[in-house]
N, C-alpha and C positions, 0 to 999 in steps of 0.2 A: 841529449836529444832525445824528448818521445818517440814513439814509432809513428804516432800522425801527422809529426813534425815528417818526419824523414820522407815516407811514402808521398807525403802531399813534394814535398824539394823533386822528387824520383821522378812523378807521376807530371812534371810540371815542364824537366826538363826530358822526359821524354815527349810530350805533347809540340815541345818547340825542337827534338829533332824532326820531326814527321811534317812542321809546316817549313821547316828548311828543306826537306826532302820536295815537299812541292812547289814551293820554289827554283828548286833545280830541273824539277820536268819540266812546269810551263814556260821558265826559258829557253826550252831546251825543245819544246812543242812551238813559241813564240817563233826563235831563229829557224825552223824548218819552215815556217807557213801555214802551220798543224790549224792551229788557234788563231782565228780573226780576230785582232785586239780591235775592230773599230764595233762589234760588237759591248753592248754595256756591262753584259756579266762578265764579259772576261776581262774587258777593260778591271771594273772593281774587283775584280778578286784579284788582279796581278796589281792594281795598287793598294792592297791590304797586305798583301805575301812582302810585297816591296817595304810597306813602312814597318813590321814588326819584324824583320831579317835584318834590311838594309841598314841599320844603326847596329846594330853589332857587325857585320860583315866590314863594314870603311874600316874602321881600323884596322883589322886583319889584311885587307888591300893593303891602305901604305904602307906594312911593313913587308909581307910581299917583292919579291922583284917578278920582273912582266916573264911571262912564261908563254911567247909567242900567242896571246890571244888567248890561252885560255886560264880562265878564271878556278885557282885550285882554293880559293879561300871559304867556299860551304866545304869542301873535303878537311882540311882547318881545322874548322869550327864544329864537324864532326866528331873531328877524333877528339877535341879538347871538352867536347859536353860527356864519349863515353867516357875519358877520366876522371872529368868530376863525379859525373856519374856512380861510376866503379872507386872511386875517392869516399864519398859519399857514403857508399853502402857498407862498402868494409866496416866503416868506422862508428858506425849502427850496429852494423856485428852480422854482415853479410846478408842484407836483403835485396839484394843486387838484380834478381829474376821474381820474387816473391811478391 
């Protein structure tokens, strides 16, 4: 693969990593009632984050066993994404952090 294609794929993975992290943080803020979900802005952001991450997280949740109400599917997805990022970077010649 060319350098530009590899960099694009790695950038997409990085952006999705941050989106997933934002989803996790916002879910905590909602759970602890820090974010008011009656706000149109907060609701819109939450709806968009869920629309982007839920199609990837739902299959992981269906496979994982219940962990006492704790959702570890984002952690599993972050690990998978890091593995894919490192795999692609090493196959392209070490572009992991370049």
